[in-house]
MITI-466060 format. One line per 2 residues: number of its first residue (from 1); their letters; for each residue y, z, x of N, C-alpha, C, O, CB. Coordinates in steps of 0.1 Angstrom, whole numbers. Glycine has a CB too. Layout:
NUM	A	Y:Z:X:Y:Z:X:Y:Z:X:Y:Z:X:Y:Z:X  ...;
***
This chain:
1	MG	845:1155:1569:858:1149:1571:858:1136:1563:868:1132:1556:861:1146:1585  846:1128:1563:846:1116:1556:847:1118:1541:853:1110:1533:833:1108:1559;
3	HM	840:1129:1536:841:1132:1522:855:1136:1518:859:1132:1507:831:1144:1519  862:1143:1526:876:1147:1523:885:1134:1522:893:1133:1513:881:1157:1533;
5	AT	883:1125:1531:891:1112:1531:888:1104:1519:897:1098:1513:887:1104:1544  875:1104:1514:872:1097:1502:879:1103:1490:884:1096:1482:857:1097:1500;
7	EI	880:1116:1490:887:1123:1479:902:1120:1479:908:1118:1469:885:1138:1480  908:1119:1491:922:1116:1492:925:1102:1487:935:1099:1481:927:1118:1507;
9	VA	916:1092:1491:918:1078:1486:917:1078:1471:924:1071:1465:907:1069:1493  907:1085:1466:905:1085:1451:917:1091:1444:922:1086:1434:893:1093:1447;
11	FF	923:1102:1450:935:1108:1444:947:1099:1445:954:1098:1435:938:1121:1452  948:1092:1456:960:1082:1457:958:1071:1447:968:1068:1440:960:1076:1471;
13	LS	946:1066:1445:944:1055:1435:947:1060:1421:954:1053:1413:930:1049:1436  942:1072:1418:943:1077:1404:957:1080:1401:962:1077:1390:934:1089:1403;
15	VS	964:1087:1410:978:1091:1407:987:1079:1406:996:1078:1398:983:1101:1418  985:1069:1415:992:1056:1414:990:1050:1400:1000:1045:1394:989:1047:1425;
17	GW	978:1049:1396:975:1043:1383:981:1051:1372:986:1045:1362:960:1042:1381  981:1065:1373:986:1073:1362:1001:1071:1361:1007:1071:1350:983:1088:1364;
19	IL	1008:1070:1373:1023:1067:1373:1026:1054:1366:1035:1053:1358:1028:1067:1387  1018:1044:1368:1020:1031:1362:1018:1032:1347:1025:1026:1339:1011:1020:1368;
21	VS	1007:1039:1343:1004:1040:1329:1015:1048:1322:1019:1044:1311:991:1048:1327  1020:1059:1328:1031:1067:1322:1044:1058:1321:1051:1060:1311:1034:1079:1331;
23	ST	1046:1050:1331:1059:1042:1330:1057:1031:1319:1067:1025:1315:1062:1035:1343  1045:1027:1316:1043:1017:1306:1047:1021:1292:1052:1014:1284:1029:1012:1306;
25	LP	1044:1034:1289:1047:1039:1275:1061:1037:1270:1063:1032:1259:1043:1054:1275  1071:1041:1278:1085:1038:1273:1091:1025:1277:1102:1022:1274:1094:1049:1279;
27	MD	1083:1016:1284:1089:1004:1289:1092:994:1278:1087:995:1267:1078:997:1298  1102:986:1280:1108:977:1270:1099:966:1265:1095:964:1254:1121:972:1274;
29	HW	1095:957:1275:1090:944:1271:1075:944:1270:1067:941:1279:1094:934:1282  1070:949:1258:1056:948:1254:1053:934:1249:1042:928:1251:1052:959:1244;
31	KV	1063:928:1242:1061:914:1237:1075:908:1238:1085:915:1235:1055:913:1223  1076:895:1241:1088:888:1243:1088:875:1237:1077:868:1236:1091:887:1259;
33	SS	1100:870:1232:1101:857:1226:1115:852:1228:1124:859:1226:1097:857:1211  1116:840:1233:1129:834:1236:1133:823:1226:1124:815:1222:1130:828:1250;
35	VD	1145:823:1222:1150:812:1213:1161:805:1221:1171:810:1224:1156:818:1200  1158:792:1225:1167:784:1234:1175:775:1226:1170:767:1218:1158:777:1244;
37	GT	1188:776:1228:1198:767:1222:1208:763:1232:1204:759:1243:1205:773:1209  1220:764:1229:1231:763:1240:1231:775:1248:1224:785:1245:1245:760:1234;
39	VI	1239:775:1259:1240:786:1268:1245:798:1261:1241:810:1264:1249:783:1280  1254:796:1251:1260:807:1244:1250:813:1234:1250:825:1231:1272:802:1237;
41	TT	1242:805:1227:1234:810:1216:1220:814:1221:1212:819:1212:1233:800:1205  1216:812:1233:1203:816:1238:1201:831:1236:1209:839:1240:1200:812:1252;
43	AT	1189:835:1230:1187:849:1228:1172:852:1231:1164:843:1230:1190:853:1213  1170:864:1235:1156:869:1239:1153:881:1229:1160:891:1229:1155:873:1253;
45	FW	1142:879:1222:1137:890:1213:1126:897:1220:1117:891:1226:1132:884:1199  1126:910:1220:1115:918:1226:1113:931:1218:1122:936:1212:1118:920:1241;
47	SN	1101:936:1219:1097:948:1212:1088:957:1221:1082:951:1230:1090:945:1199  1088:970:1218:1078:978:1225:1072:987:1214:1072:983:1202:1084:987:1236;
49	LW	1067:999:1217:1061:1008:1207:1071:1016:1199:1067:1022:1190:1051:1017:1214  1084:1015:1203:1093:1023:1197:1105:1016:1190:1111:1022:1181:1099:1033:1207;
51	KT	1107:1004:1194:1119:997:1188:1117:982:1190:1109:977:1198:1132:1002:1195  1126:974:1183:1127:960:1185:1141:956:1188:1150:961:1182:1121:952:1172;
53	CV	1143:947:1197:1156:944:1202:1158:929:1203:1149:921:1204:1159:951:1215  1171:925:1205:1175:911:1208:1186:912:1218:1195:919:1217:1180:903:1195;
55	TD	1184:904:1229:1194:903:1240:1200:889:1241:1192:879:1242:1187:907:1253  1213:888:1240:1219:875:1240:1222:871:1255:1218:877:1264:1233:875:1233;
57	ST	1228:859:1256:1230:853:1270:1239:861:1278:1239:860:1291:1235:839:1268  1247:870:1273:1256:878:1280:1250:891:1285:1256:899:1293:1269:881:1272;
59	GV	1237:893:1281:1230:905:1285:1232:917:1276:1227:928:1279:1235:909:1299  1239:915:1265:1241:926:1255:1229:927:1246:1225:917:1240:1254:924:1247;
61	SN	1224:939:1244:1212:941:1236:1215:949:1223:1223:958:1224:1201:948:1244  1210:944:1212:1211:951:1200:1197:955:1196:1188:947:1194:1218:942:1189;
63	CK	1195:968:1194:1182:974:1191:1181:981:1178:1191:986:1173:1177:983:1203  1169:981:1172:1167:988:1160:1154:996:1162:1143:990:1164:1166:978:1148;
65	EF	1155:1009:1161:1143:1017:1163:1135:1017:1150:1140:1015:1139:1147:1032:1166  1121:1018:1151:1113:1018:1140:1116:1030:1131:1116:1042:1136:1098:1018:1144;
67	PS	1120:1028:1119:1125:1040:1111:1115:1050:1107:1119:1062:1107:1131:1034:1098  1103:1047:1105:1093:1057:1100:1079:1054:1106:1075:1043:1107:1092:1056:1085;
69	ML	1073:1065:1111:1060:1063:1117:1050:1059:1107:1041:1051:1110:1056:1076:1124  1051:1064:1095:1041:1061:1084:1042:1047:1079:1033:1042:1074:1043:1071:1073;
71	AL	1054:1041:1081:1056:1027:1077:1052:1017:1087:1053:1005:1085:1070:1025:1073  1048:1021:1099:1045:1012:1110:1032:1005:1107:1023:1010:1100:1045:1019:1123;
73	DA	1030:994:1114:1017:987:1113:1007:996:1120:1010:1004:1129:1017:974:1121  994:995:1115:984:1004:1120:981:1002:1135:978:1012:1142:971:1002:1112;
75	YI	982:990:1140:979:988:1154:990:994:1163:986:999:1174:979:973:1157  1002:995:1159:1013:1002:1167:1010:1017:1167:1011:1023:1178:1027:999:1161;
77	QL	1006:1022:1156:1003:1037:1156:991:1040:1165:991:1050:1172:1000:1041:1141  981:1031:1164:969:1033:1173:973:1032:1187:968:1040:1196:959:1023:1169;
79	CR	981:1022:1191:985:1020:1205:993:1032:1210:992:1037:1221:993:1007:1207  1002:1037:1201:1010:1049:1205:1000:1061:1208:1002:1068:1218:1019:1053:1194;
81	GL	991:1064:1199:982:1075:1201:973:1073:1214:972:1083:1221:973:1076:1189  968:1061:1216:960:1059:1228:969:1061:1241:964:1066:1251:954:1045:1228;
83	MI	981:1056:1241:989:1057:1253:993:1072:1256:993:1076:1267:1002:1049:1251  996:1079:1245:1000:1093:1247:988:1101:1252:989:1109:1261:1005:1099:1234;
85	AS	976:1098:1246:964:1104:1251:961:1101:1265:956:1109:1273:952:1100:1242  964:1088:1269:961:1084:1283:970:1092:1293:965:1096:1303:964:1069:1284;
87	VC	983:1093:1289:992:1101:1298:987:1115:1299:988:1121:1310:1006:1100:1293  983:1121:1288:979:1136:1289:966:1137:1297:965:1147:1305:977:1141:1274;
89	LG	957:1128:1295:944:1129:1303:947:1127:1318:941:1134:1326:934:1118:1298  956:1118:1321:960:1116:1335:966:1128:1341:963:1132:1353:969:1104:1337;
91	FL	975:1135:1334:981:1147:1339:970:1158:1341:971:1165:1351:992:1152:1329  961:1159:1332:950:1169:1333:941:1166:1345:937:1175:1353:942:1170:1320;
93	GC	939:1153:1347:931:1149:1359:938:1152:1372:931:1156:1381:928:1134:1358  951:1150:1373:958:1153:1385:957:1168:1388:955:1172:1399:973:1149:1383;
95	SL	959:1176:1377:958:1191:1379:945:1195:1384:943:1203:1394:962:1198:1366  934:1190:1378:920:1194:1382:917:1189:1396:910:1195:1404:910:1188:1372;
97	AL	922:1177:1399:919:1171:1413:926:1179:1424:920:1182:1434:924:1157:1413  938:1184:1421:945:1192:1431:938:1205:1434:937:1210:1445:959:1195:1427;
99	VG	932:1211:1423:924:1223:1425:911:1221:1431:906:1229:1439:923:1230:1411  904:1210:1428:890:1208:1432:888:1201:1445:877:1201:1451:883:1200:1422;
101	MK	899:1194:1450:897:1187:1463:894:1196:1475:899:1207:1475:909:1178:1465  887:1191:1484:883:1199:1496:895:1202:1505:895:1212:1512:873:1192:1504;
103	CT	906:1194:1504:917:1196:1513:927:1207:1508:937:1210:1514:925:1183:1515  924:1212:1496:932:1223:1491:924:1237:1492:912:1237:1493:936:1221:1476;
105	RI	932:1248:1492:926:1261:1494:925:1269:1481:923:1281:1482:934:1268:1505  926:1262:1470:924:1269:1457:913:1263:1450:908:1252:1453:937:1268:1449;
107	GG	908:1270:1440:897:1264:1432:884:1272:1433:874:1269:1426:894:1250:1436  883:1281:1443:870:1289:1444:860:1283:1453:863:1277:1463:864:1290:1430;
109	SE	847:1286:1450:836:1282:1459:834:1267:1459:840:1259:1451:824:1289:1455  825:1262:1468:822:1248:1469:817:1242:1456:821:1232:1451:813:1246:1480;
111	PT	807:1249:1449:801:1243:1437:812:1242:1426:812:1232:1418:790:1251:1432  821:1252:1425:831:1252:1415:841:1240:1418:845:1233:1408:839:1265:1415;
113	KA	845:1239:1430:854:1228:1433:848:1214:1431:855:1205:1427:859:1229:1448  835:1213:1433:828:1201:1431:828:1197:1416:830:1186:1412:814:1201:1436;
115	RL	826:1207:1408:826:1205:1393:840:1201:1388:841:1192:1380:821:1217:1385  850:1207:1394:864:1204:1390:867:1190:1394:874:1182:1387:874:1214:1397;
117	TA	862:1186:1406:865:1172:1411:858:1162:1402:864:1151:1398:860:1170:1425  846:1165:1398:839:1156:1388:846:1155:1375:847:1144:1369:824:1160:1386;
119	LA	851:1166:1370:858:1166:1357:871:1158:1359:875:1151:1349:861:1181:1353  878:1160:1370:890:1152:1373:887:1137:1372:895:1129:1367:897:1156:1386;
121	GL	876:1133:1379:872:1119:1379:870:1114:1365:874:1103:1361:860:1117:1387  863:1122:1356:861:1118:1343:874:1117:1335:875:1107:1327:852:1128:1336;
123	QF	883:1126:1337:896:1125:1330:904:1112:1334:910:1106:1325:905:1137:1334  903:1108:1347:910:1096:1351:904:1084:1345:910:1074:1341:910:1095:1366;
125	VL	890:1084:1344:883:1072:1338:887:1071:1323:890:1060:1319:868:1074:1340  887:1082:1316:892:1082:1302:906:1078:1301:910:1070:1291:889:1096:1296;
127	CG	915:1082:1310:929:1078:1310:930:1063:1311:937:1057:1303:936:1085:1322  923:1057:1320:923:1043:1322:918:1035:1310:923:1025:1306:915:1039:1334;
129	LC	907:1040:1304:901:1033:1293:910:1034:1281:911:1024:1273:887:1040:1289  917:1045:1279:926:1046:1267:937:1036:1269:941:1029:1259:932:1060:1266;
131	CI	943:1035:1281:954:1026:1283:949:1011:1282:956:1003:1276:960:1028:1297  937:1008:1287:932:995:1286:930:991:1271:934:980:1267:918:993:1293;
133	AA	925:1001:1263:923:998:1249:936:996:1242:938:986:1234:916:1010:1242  947:1004:1245:960:1002:1239:966:989:1242:970:982:1233:969:1014:1243;
135	CS	966:985:1255:972:972:1259:964:960:1253:970:950:1249:973:971:1274  951:962:1252:943:951:1248:945:949:1232:945:937:1228:928:953:1251;
137	IY	946:960:1225:948:959:1211:961:952:1208:962:943:1199:947:973:1204  972:956:1215:985:951:1213:985:936:1217:991:928:1210:995:958:1222;
139	AH	979:932:1228:978:918:1232:970:910:1223:974:898:1220:972:918:1247  960:915:1217:952:908:1207:960:904:1195:959:893:1190:939:916:1203;
141	RI	968:914:1191:976:911:1179:987:900:1182:989:891:1174:984:924:1174  992:900:1194:1002:890:1198:996:876:1198:1001:867:1193:1008:894:1212;
143	TT	984:875:1205:978:862:1206:973:857:1193:973:845:1191:966:863:1217  968:866:1185:963:862:1171:974:856:1163:972:845:1157:957:874:1164;
145	DF	986:862:1163:997:857:1156:1003:844:1162:1007:835:1155:1009:867:1155  1002:843:1175:1008:832:1182:1000:819:1180:1005:808:1178:1008:834:1198;
147	FD	986:820:1179:978:808:1177:974:806:1162:967:797:1159:965:810:1185  980:814:1153:977:813:1139:987:802:1133:999:805:1133:978:826:1132;
149	PL	982:791:1129:991:780:1124:998:784:1111:1008:778:1107:984:767:1122  992:794:1104:998:798:1091:1008:809:1093:1014:813:1083:987:803:1082;
151	FI	1009:815:1105:1019:825:1107:1033:819:1110:1035:812:1120:1015:834:1119  1042:821:1100:1055:814:1101:1066:823:1106:1077:818:1108:1059:809:1087;
153	AQ	1064:836:1108:1074:845:1114:1076:843:1129:1070:834:1135:1071:860:1111  1085:851:1134:1088:850:1149:1075:852:1157:1068:862:1155:1099:860:1153;
155	KF	1072:843:1166:1061:844:1174:1065:850:1188:1075:846:1193:1053:831:1176  1056:858:1193:1059:865:1206:1048:861:1216:1037:856:1213:1060:880:1204;
157	EL	1051:864:1229:1042:863:1240:1040:876:1247:1047:886:1244:1047:852:1250  1030:877:1256:1027:889:1263:1038:893:1272:1043:885:1280:1014:888:1271;
159	GG	1043:906:1271:1053:911:1279:1048:917:1292:1036:919:1294:1061:921:1272  1057:919:1301:1054:925:1315:1048:939:1314:1040:942:1323:1065:925:1324;
161	AL	1052:946:1304:1046:960:1303:1031:960:1301:1025:969:1306:1053:967:1291  1026:951:1294:1011:950:1292:1004:948:1306:994:955:1308:1008:939:1283;
163	FI	1009:940:1314:1003:937:1327:1003:950:1336:994:953:1344:1009:925:1334  1015:957:1336:1016:969:1343:1006:979:1338:1000:987:1346:1030:974:1343;
165	GW	1005:980:1325:995:989:1319:981:986:1323:973:995:1326:996:989:1304  977:974:1323:964:970:1327:962:973:1342:951:978:1346:961:955:1325;
167	AG	971:970:1350:970:974:1365:968:989:1367:960:993:1375:982:968:1373  977:997:1360:975:1011:1361:962:1016:1357:956:1025:1362:986:1018:1354;
169	SV	957:1010:1346:944:1014:1340:932:1011:1350:924:1020:1352:941:1006:1327  933:1000:1357:923:996:1367:923:1006:1378:912:1011:1383:925:982:1372;
171	LC	935:1010:1383:936:1020:1394:930:1033:1390:924:1040:1397:950:1021:1398  933:1038:1377:928:1050:1372:913:1050:1372:906:1060:1376:934:1054:1358;
173	VL	907:1040:1367:893:1039:1365:886:1039:1379:876:1045:1382:888:1026:1357  892:1031:1388:886:1030:1402:887:1044:1409:877:1048:1415:894:1020:1410;
175	GG	899:1050:1408:900:1064:1414:891:1074:1408:885:1082:1415:914:1069:1412  889:1073:1395:880:1083:1388:865:1080:1393:858:1090:1395:880:1081:1373;
177	LV	861:1067:1394:848:1064:1398:845:1068:1413:835:1073:1416:845:1049:1397  856:1067:1421:854:1071:1435:853:1086:1436:845:1091:1444:867:1067:1443;
179	FC	860:1094:1427:858:1108:1426:844:1112:1423:838:1120:1429:868:1114:1416  838:1105:1413:825:1108:1409:815:1104:1420:805:1111:1422:821:1100:1396;
181	LS	817:1092:1426:808:1088:1437:808:1097:1449:798:1101:1455:811:1074:1441  820:1102:1452:822:1111:1463:815:1124:1460:809:1131:1469:836:1114:1467;
183	LS	815:1128:1448:808:1140:1444:793:1139:1445:786:1148:1450:811:1144:1429  788:1127:1441:773:1125:1442:769:1125:1457:758:1129:1461:769:1112:1435;
185	EG	778:1119:1466:775:1118:1480:775:1132:1486:766:1136:1494:785:1110:1487  784:1141:1481:785:1154:1486:773:1162:1482:767:1170:1490:797:1161:1480;
187	FT	768:1160:1470:756:1167:1465:744:1162:1473:735:1170:1476:753:1165:1450  743:1149:1476:732:1144:1484:732:1150:1498:721:1154:1503:733:1129:1485;
189	VR	743:1152:1504:744:1158:1517:740:1172:1517:732:1177:1525:758:1157:1523  744:1180:1507:741:1194:1505:726:1196:1503:720:1205:1508:749:1200:1494;
191	QA	720:1187:1494:706:1187:1492:698:1185:1504:688:1191:1507:702:1178:1481  702:1175:1512:695:1172:1525:696:1183:1534:686:1187:1541:701:1159:1531;
193	QS	708:1190:1535:709:1201:1544:700:1213:1539:694:1220:1547:723:1206:1545  699:1215:1526:691:1225:1520:676:1223:1523:669:1232:1527:693:1227:1505;
195	IT	672:1210:1521:658:1207:1524:655:1209:1539:644:1214:1543:655:1193:1520  664:1205:1548:662:1206:1562:661:1221:1566:653:1225:1574:674:1200:1570;
197	NQ	670:1229:1560:669:1244:1563:656:1250:1558:651:1258:1565:681:1251:1556  651:1245:1546:639:1250:1541:627:1247:1551:618:1255:1553:636:1245:1527;
199	LI	627:1234:1555:617:1230:1564:617:1237:1578:607:1241:1583:618:1215:1567  629:1240:1583:630:1247:1595:625:1261:1593:618:1267:1601:645:1247:1600;
201	GQ	629:1267:1581:624:1281:1578:609:1282:1577:603:1291:1582:631:1286:1566  603:1272:1571:589:1271:1570:582:1270:1584:572:1276:1586:584:1260:1561;
203	SV	588:1262:1592:582:1259:1605:583:1273:1613:574:1276:1620:590:1248:1613  594:1279:1612:596:1292:1620:586:1302:1615:580:1310:1623:610:1297:1618;
205	NR	584:1303:1602:574:1313:1596:560:1310:1601:553:1319:1604:575:1313:1581  557:1297:1601:543:1293:1606:541:1297:1620:531:1302:1624:541:1279:1603;
207	TI	552:1294:1628:551:1298:1642:549:1313:1644:541:1317:1653:563:1293:1650  557:1321:1636:555:1335:1638:542:1340:1633:536:1349:1640:566:1342:1629;
209	ND	537:1334:1622:524:1338:1617:512:1335:1627:503:1342:1629:521:1332:1604  514:1323:1634:504:1319:1643:504:1328:1656:497:1326:1665:506:1304:1647;
***
């Protein structure tokens, strides 16, 4: 029962993290910059992986989508690839976890379900690492431009989407590690039971032989 509860906690952490990671991909504010003037002219510039926009003081936004993938900066292309890979890995991890968990009645025998659970944990860990890498690369570019005195173009700050992505990544990694740890605990219990059964069998055989 304790092993099953551990798997449920791991599944809850992992799925929560995957939902946050998935919501980060289309989210608007990856980087933000405000230009303050009068109340009428104040504007907020923001960008994500797909477009760049400006929002005026009345709340009206004018956006321009990136016209060509091949013309994009390399770091944006890399972040897109990592985030899409993260979402796909998380979906695969959810599917494997549902099949491999002890509280479900599908997946086959105990050893098979244990292997599926371990594979699900690995997928969630990779999901979290991909998202951490994407958000960190994007944040590094923002901070590098912000603190560069020779950079004269519009400077941006870290947007809220990055922090949501980091939080989701941590949950995915924690859930994946709990899946792996619960698997190792399960194997330890099964090995102890096997050794105990062997010792009992040997004792019975000796008693019969005597």
